[in-house]
N, C-alpha and C positions, 0 to 999 in steps of 0.2 A: 121429535129428536132434538130440535132446537131448545124446547122447554127443558128437556132433561139436561142439556149442556149448561143452561143458565143456572140450574139448581145444583149441579154436580159439585162445584167448589164449596158452596155453602154447606151442603149435607156432609161432604167429606171432612171439611174443617171442623164442623160441630161434632161429628162422631169421633174424630181423633181426640178432641178435647174431652169428650165424655169417657173415652177409653184410657187415655194416657195422662190427662192433666198436663202439668208442666214438667216433663222429664228432667231431672236435675243435671243429667250429664250432657244434654243437648244445649248448644249455644242458643240464647234467646235474644231477640231484637230489643226487648225492654231492658235487658242488662246493658246492651250497647248504648241505648238511649240514656240510661242512668249514668254511665261513665262519661258520656259527652256532656250531659248537664252538669255533673260534678266538676268537670274540667273547666267549663265556662264559668261556673259560679266562683271557683277559686281565682280565676283570672280577672273577672270583671266586677265582682261584688266587693268593691273597695273604692275609696275616694269619692269624687263628686258624681252627680247624675246617675246614681244607682237605679232609680226608678226607670229612667229612659233606657239605660243599658239593659236592664232586665227585660223590658218590653221588647226591645229590638232583638235580643237573643231568642226570646220565646217565639216571636213571629218567624224568625229565620229557621229555627229548629223545626217548627210545625210545618212550615211550607216545604222545607227540605225533605222531611219525612214523606210527605205526600208526593212530591215531585220525583224523588228517587224511586219510590215504589212504582209510580206510573211509568218511569223510564225502564225499570226492570221488567215490568209486564209487557211493555211494547217490544222490548228486545226479545223476550221469550216468545211472543207471538210471531215475530219475524222469522224465528227458527222453526217453531211448530206450534199450532193451536193447542195441541195436547200439553206441551210444556207450559204454556201460559195457564191452562186450567190447573195443572199440578202446582204451579207456583202460587196461584190464588188460593188453592185449598190449604197449602202450608201456611201462608200468611194469615188466613182466617183462623186456623188452628192456633197460631201464636197470639193472635189478638183476643181470643176468648180465654177467660180465666174463671170459669165456673167450677170445674171439678177440683182443682187444687185447693181453692178456698173452702169448699165443702169438706174436703178431707182434713184440712187444718182445724176447722171448727169442731169436727168430731173428735179430733185428737185433744183439743182443749178440754172438752167435757170428760174424756177418759182420764186425762192427766189430773184434773182438779178432783176427781173422785178418788185418786190415789193419794195425792197430797196437795196442799195449797201452794207450796213452793213450786211443784211441778206444773201446776196450772198456770201460775204467774209466768213461768219461763215459756210455756207453750203459747200463751196468748200474746206474749211480747213479739212473736214471729209475725203476727197479722195486724197489730194495732200500732199507731204512732205514739200513743200516750205512755207515760211511765207506769210500770205495772208492779213495782216492788211492794207497794203498800195496799194493793187491791185485796178485798175480801173474796171469799169463794163466790158469793153472789155477784160481786162486781166483775169477776173474771168471766163468769157465764154471760152476764149482761153484755160485756164488751164483745164477746165472741158473736153473740146474736146480732148486736148492732152492726158489726162489721159484715156479717153475712148478708144483712139487708142492703147495706150500702154497696157491697160488692156485686150483688145481683144487678144493680143499676150500672155501676162503673165498669164491671168486668164482663158483663154479658149483654144486657139490654142496650146500653149506649153504643158499644161497638157495632152491634147488629143494626141499630138505628142509622148510624153514619155509613155503614156498608150499603144499606138500602138507598140512601140519598146520594152518596158519592163513590160507591164501589170500594174496592180494596184500598186504593190510595186514601180515601177519606177515613176508612177504618184505622189505617196505620197512623195517619195524622192525628186522629183522636187519641190513640195510645200515647203519642208524644205529649199531647196536651195533658192527659191524665198523669203521666210520669212526671212532668214538670210540676204539676200541682202537689203531688205526693212528696216531692223532694224539696221544693223551695216555696210552696204556697202557704207559708205559716206567717202568723202575725207577731212573731217575736222580734227581738232586736236585730238579729242577723238577717232575717229574710223579709222583714216588713216592707221595705222599699223595693229591693231587688225582685222579690217574688210576687209583688202586688199584681202585676199584669197577668202573670201565669195563673194566679188564683182566680182572677175575674174571667179569664178566658175559659177556664174549666167550668166556672159557674154557668157561662153561656152555653157551652157545649153540652152540659148535662141538664139544662133546664127542662126541656121536653122529655128526654129519656127518664129522668127521675120520677116525673109524674106518671109517665106511661108505666113504669115499673110498679108503682103503687097501685095503679088501676088493675094491672094484670094480677097482682098478688091477691087483691080482694075478690076478683072475679074467679080465679082458680080455687080460692078457698070457699066459694059459694056465699060470700058475705058482701054483696054490693052495698048494703046499708052502711058499711063502715066508711064509705067515702066521706061522709060528713065528719067523722072522727079524724080521718086522714088529713083533711084540709084544715081542721081546727088546730091540730097539733103540728102538722108539717110546717106551717108557716111560722111557728114559734121558734124553730130551731135556729141556731146561730148561722148555719149554712142555708143558703136559699134552696138547696136541693136535697141534701142528705136526710132531712127530716121527713120527707114523704115516704120513701120505702121503709124507714124506721117506724114511722107512725102506722103504716099498714101492718107490719109484723107485730107491733105492740098491740094493735087492735085485735088481730087474729088470735094472738096468744093471751089476750087480756092481762097484760103485765105492764110494767113501767120501765122506760128507758130514760137516759139522761142523767143529770146531776153533775157534781164536780169531777173534773179530769185534770191530771197533771201532764203538761207538755213541756219538756226541756226544763223542768224545775219550776214552771209557772203554773198556778192553778187557773183553769178555765172552767167557768160554770156554764153548763149546757142546760137549757130549760127541760123540765121533765116532760116526757111524752107518755101520756096515759096517767092514770091515778091509782091503779091497783098494784100496790107493792106486795109482791108475793115471791116465794122462792122459785127459782127456775130449775127445771129438772132435765134429765136426759130425754124424757118424753117430749118436752117442749122443743129441744134441739131437733129431734127426729121429725117432728111436725113442721118446724121451720124449714128444714132441708127439703121435705116433700113439697112444700109450697114453692120453694126456690126452684126446684127441678121442673115442676109443672108450668110455672111462669116462663121459664126458659124455653120449654118445648112449645108453648103457645107462640112465643115471639118468633121462633124459627119457622113455624108454620105460617104465621102472618107475613113475615118477610118473603118466604118462598112463594106464597100466593100472589103477593104484589109484584114480585119479580116476573112471574109468569104472565100476569095480567098486563104489565106495562113494558 
């Protein structure tokens, strides 16, 4: 019975994400995180000591996210253990972002098959780069790169931190990830203010990114690709993103990377893989299947470790 209660929030939260994704009409904690971060950035990303102010704000927001979550769960437990389990399940559901991104990637491939302009508009919903000048091949590549990254950032890493620090750790990780996605850029505006947030995200994703790549090649039945993953993964500009991207590039036998435009500035990302070939809807379906199987394995692993310890 106790084992079942330990697993109940995890399984309920994961199943809700599989069934619902991120319902657009429901309030989402990450939206609240984004508004708080934007407010802090406008207020403090000016004048002197921007690096120090950015670091202090990032630390305060991450700690606050974890502590507030802990307080809410303790308060719920004082009312009813069942209420605490329900709140945990809801928060796990909100912290997982697997289904929505998969749906978005599918829509990108459908849109670009209709018209290049439609594909560019659709992929702009899930990537941070400028998309106005992308070719059809680059649109599909961007979508698959994002799918690989999101498996780490949106599924494996939250579950990893849930295993280590429970739901408060999972929510704190989502704040870290949101900070990085909003201010963790190396352009003029964010280079100083967002520096600490970017480094904190690197640390938080270091192990999950490599675990994601490992899971991907294992569920694909291609453990021999690990050499390929570590060869190309470490060449990426990010210390983490290259590993899941390299795993997917190896599985699909394609090439990722190259020049990207961010806020009007060209950023050159090293190529991952060497086989430049057209990407197809079949490749997308295969990538989604790998994504889903890796996610299922991670849920099983986390569940077994929760029961064991």
